[in-house]
C-alpha positions in Angstrom: 0.0 0.0 0.0 1.9 3.0 -1.3 1.7 6.6 -0.1 2.2 10.1 -1.6 4.9 12.3 -0.2 4.8 16.1 0.3 8.0 17.4 -1.4 8.1 20.3 1.0 7.7 18.6 4.4 8.6 15.1 3.5 5.4 13.9 5.2 3.6 10.9 3.8 -0.1 10.9 3.0 -2.6 8.3 1.7 -4.6 10.3 -0.9 -7.5 9.4 -3.1 -5.0 9.0 -6.0 -3.2 6.4 -3.9 -6.5 4.7 -3.1 -7.6 4.6 -6.8 -4.2 3.2 -7.7 -4.2 0.4 -5.1 -7.9 -0.5 -5.2 -9.3 0.3 -8.7 -11.7 -2.7 -8.8 -13.6 -5.1 -6.6 -11.1 -7.8 -7.7 -8.2 -5.7 -6.5 -9.9 -5.3 -3.1 -10.5 -9.0 -3.0 -6.9 -9.8 -3.8 -5.8 -7.5 -1.0 -8.2 -9.2 1.4 -6.9 -12.6 0.4 -3.3 -11.6 0.9 -4.1 -10.0 4.2 -6.2 -12.8 5.7 -4.1 -15.6 4.3 -0.5 -14.3 4.5 0.9 -17.9 4.3 -1.5 -18.9 1.5 -4.9 -20.5 1.6 -5.3 -23.7 3.5 -7.5 -26.1 1.7 -9.9 -28.1 4.0 -10.1 -30.9 1.5 -6.5 -31.3 0.6 -5.5 -30.7 4.3 -2.7 -28.4 3.3 -1.9 -25.0 1.9 -2.4 -25.1 -1.8 -2.4 -22.7 -4.8 -5.7 -21.1 -5.5 -7.0 -19.1 -8.5 -9.8 -16.6 -8.5 -13.1 -17.7 -9.9 -14.3 -15.5 -12.7 -17.4 -13.4 -11.8 -17.4 -14.7 -8.2 -15.8 -13.2 -5.1 -14.0 -16.5 -4.2 -11.0 -18.6 -5.0 -10.7 -22.3 -6.0 -8.1 -24.8 -5.1 -6.0 -25.8 -8.1 -6.0 -29.4 -7.0 -9.5 -30.3 -5.7 -11.6 -27.3 -6.7 -12.7 -26.4 -3.2 -13.9 -22.8 -3.0 -12.6 -20.4 -0.4 -14.5 -17.1 0.3 -12.3 -14.4 1.9 -15.3 -12.2 2.7 -17.0 -15.0 4.7 -16.9 -14.3 8.4 -15.9 -10.6 8.0 -18.0 -7.5 8.0 -18.4 -7.9 4.2 -20.2 -11.3 4.4 -23.4 -11.5 2.5 -23.2 -7.9 1.3 -24.6 -6.8 -2.0 -22.6 -3.6 -1.9 -19.5 -3.7 -4.1 -16.4 -4.5 -2.1 -14.6 -1.4 -3.4 -17.4 0.7 -2.0 -16.7 -0.8 1.4 -13.0 0.0 1.1 -13.9 3.5 -0.1 -16.1 4.0 3.0 -13.2 3.1 5.2 -10.9 5.5 3.3 -13.4 8.3 3.8 -13.7 7.6 7.6 -9.9 7.5 7.8 -9.4 10.7 5.9 -10.9 13.1 8.4 -10.3 13.9 12.1 -14.0 14.5 12.8 -15.7 11.7 10.9 -18.3 11.9 8.2 -22.0 11.3 8.3 -24.0 8.4 6.7 -25.7 11.1 4.6 -22.3 12.1 3.1 -21.3 8.5 2.5 -24.6 8.0 0.7 -23.7 10.9 -1.6 -20.1 9.9 -2.1 -20.5 6.2 -3.1 -24.1 6.2 -4.3 -25.8 3.8 -1.9 -29.1 4.3 0.1 -29.0 5.9 3.5 -29.9 2.6 5.2 -27.0 0.9 3.5 -24.6 3.7 4.4 -25.7 3.7 8.0 -25.3 -0.1 8.2 -21.8 0.1 6.6 -20.7 2.7 9.2 -22.1 0.6 12.0 -20.1 -2.5 10.9 -16.9 -0.6 10.2 -17.1 1.0 13.7 -17.5 -2.5 15.1 -13.9 -3.0 14.1 -12.5 0.0 15.9 -13.1 -1.1 19.5 -9.7 -1.8 21.0 -8.2 -2.8 24.3 -5.7 0.0 25.2 -4.3 -2.2 28.0 -3.2 -0.7 31.3 -2.3 3.0 31.4 0.4 4.2 33.7 2.8 6.9 34.5 1.1 10.3 34.5 -2.6 9.8 33.8 -5.5 12.3 33.4 -9.0 11.3 34.4 -12.1 13.3 33.6 -15.8 12.8 32.9 -17.9 14.4 30.1 -21.6 14.5 29.3 -22.7 14.0 25.7 -26.2 15.1 24.5 -28.4 18.1 24.1 -29.3 20.5 26.9 -32.8 20.8 28.1 -34.4 24.3 28.0 -33.6 26.1 31.2 -30.9 23.6 32.2 -28.0 25.2 34.1 -24.4 24.8 33.1 -22.1 22.5 35.0 -22.6 18.8 35.8 -26.1 17.8 34.9 -28.6 16.4 37.5 -30.4 13.1 37.5 -33.2 14.4 35.2 -30.7 15.3 32.5 -30.9 13.7 29.0 -27.1 13.8 28.7 -25.0 10.5 28.7 -22.0 10.4 31.0 -18.7 9.2 29.6 -15.5 8.6 31.6 -12.2 9.3 30.0 -8.7 8.2 30.9 -5.6 9.3 29.0 -1.9 8.5 29.6 0.1 11.7 29.1 1.7 11.3 25.7 -0.1 8.0 25.2 -3.5 6.5 24.5 -6.9 7.4 25.6 -9.8 5.2 26.8 -13.4 6.5 27.0 -16.3 4.5 28.3 -20.0 5.3 28.4 -21.2 4.8 32.0 -24.6 4.7 33.6 -23.5 7.5 36.0 -20.4 9.1 37.4 -20.9 8.0 41.0 -18.0 6.8 43.1 -19.2 3.2 42.9 -19.2 3.4 39.1 -16.0 5.4 38.5 -13.5 3.9 40.9 -13.7 0.3 39.6 -13.1 1.5 36.1 -10.0 3.5 37.1 -8.6 0.5 39.1 -9.1 -1.7 36.1 -7.5 0.7 33.5 -4.8 2.4 35.5 -1.7 0.7 36.9 -1.1 0.9 40.6 1.2 3.7 41.9 0.5 5.8 38.8 0.1 9.6 39.2 -3.5 10.6 38.4 -4.5 14.2 37.7 -8.2 15.1 38.1 -10.3 18.1 38.8 -11.9 18.7 42.2 -14.9 16.4 41.7 -15.4 14.6 45.0 -15.8 11.1 43.4 -12.1 11.0 43.0 -11.4 11.4 46.7 -10.5 7.7 47.3 -7.7 7.6 44.8 -4.9 8.2 47.3 -6.3 5.4 49.5 -6.2 3.1 46.5 -2.4 3.4 46.2 -2.3 6.1 43.5 -0.6 9.4 43.5 -3.3 12.0 43.1 -3.1 15.7 42.3 -6.1 18.0 41.7 -6.8 21.0 39.6 -9.4 23.3 41.3 -11.6 23.9 38.3 -14.4 25.2 40.6 -12.0 28.1 41.5 -11.2 28.7 37.8 -7.7 27.1 38.1 -6.7 25.0 35.1 -3.0 24.5 35.2 -0.5 24.2 38.1 3.0 23.6 36.7 2.8 20.2 34.9 -0.5 19.3 36.6 -3.6 19.7 34.4 -6.4 17.8 32.6 -5.9 19.6 29.3 -5.1 16.4 27.4 -8.4 14.7 28.1 -10.3 17.9 27.8 -8.8 18.3 24.3 -10.1 14.9 23.4 -13.5 15.8 24.8 -13.5 18.9 22.6 -12.6 16.8 19.5 -15.4 14.3 20.3 -18.1 16.8 21.1 -17.3 19.0 18.1 -17.3 16.0 15.8 -20.7 14.7 17.1 -22.2 18.2 17.1 -20.8 19.2 13.7 -21.1 15.9 11.8 -23.7 13.8 13.4 -25.7 16.5 15.2 -27.0 14.0 17.7 -26.2 10.4 18.7 -28.4 8.1 20.8 -27.1 6.8 24.1 -27.6 3.3 22.6 -25.0 3.8 19.8 -22.8 6.4 21.5 -20.1 4.0 22.5 -19.5 2.9 18.9 -19.0 6.5 17.9 -16.7 7.1 20.8 -14.7 4.0 19.7 -14.2 5.6 16.3 -12.8 8.8 17.9 -10.6 7.0 20.3 -9.2 4.7 17.6 -8.4 7.7 15.4 -6.7 9.5 18.4 -4.7 6.4 19.5 -3.4 5.7 16.0 -2.8 9.3 14.9 1.0 8.8 15.2 1.2 5.4 13.5 3.9 5.0 10.9 1.3 3.6 8.4 -1.6 5.7 7.1 -4.9 5.8 9.1 -6.6 4.0 6.3 -4.1 1.1 6.7 -4.7 1.1 10.4 -8.5 0.9 10.0 -8.7 -1.6 7.1 -6.1 -3.7 9.0 -8.7 -4.4 11.7 -10.7 -6.6 9.3 -10.7 -10.2 10.5 -12.7 -13.4 10.2 -15.1 -14.3 13.0 
C-alpha cells in the first residue's frame, strides 16, 4: 500500500489518488483481502494443506488448483453477504480515515451512491472493528468525565442532574499515550472507581479536577493531584487535565458538527471511532491502513 509524499515537508499521506491506484476494482480489493487474511497462503480443507488457488471469474471467491474447493475471503468478515461492491466498502473506510472529525452516513450516501440505510449499516459495521483494548495505562494519567447530549431548556451549566438527558462518559488518558473512553450509567464513586482501578496501573500519578468522586484515589495506592476547576484554576505547573479535555473537545465538536446527535444506545461505537483515530494518529502507516487492517474473520 503506497503513499504520496509532500515534497516540502517530506510527510507521507494516503490520498484518493493512492486509493484509486491500489484499489481500482472489486477484484483488486478481494486480492488484497486474500493476501491480508491468508499471508501464508490459503489452507484447503479438502487437501488438508496450503495449496495454490485461483480466483473464480465473476465470483468473489478462489478455487483450489487441485481439488476445486472454494474459499470465500469475505466470509466471516463485515463484508459477508453484502450486496454492496467491495470497493465501496473500502472507499467508505478510506473516507472515515481521511478526516479527524468523521463523516456522516448522509455524506457517505452521496459519495458512493448507496441508500442511506446501506450507508448507516456500513458505518455501524466498520465502527465495530474499531473497539480496542488499550491495555493498562500508567505513569502520568489524566481522568475526567464528560456529558454527551443536548441540553434541556432552562438547564444550568455544569454537571447535569439526575433528570438530564445527557449521557455520562469517563475518559482516561496517559500523558503522551493512548486514551480510553467509556459510556457509564452515571459518574458515582461506585461506578467510576472500579473503572479506574481496572484501567490504570497501581502507583501511577493521576490528575483530576476537584470532583469529590475522585477522593479515594490516594487510599487506593495512586498518586493524586487535583486542579481546582471550581475556582477557575486550570494549570499548576505540569498538573492539568488539558489532554483529556482536548479529546472531549474533539469528540463533542465531531458529534455536534457531523452527526448533530447520537443516541445513548449507539454512543459507545461513535466514541470508539474517535478513540481509535486518536490512538493511531502517530502510526507509521496511514490511518486507512490502520483501519482496514482491523478486518478479521469471526
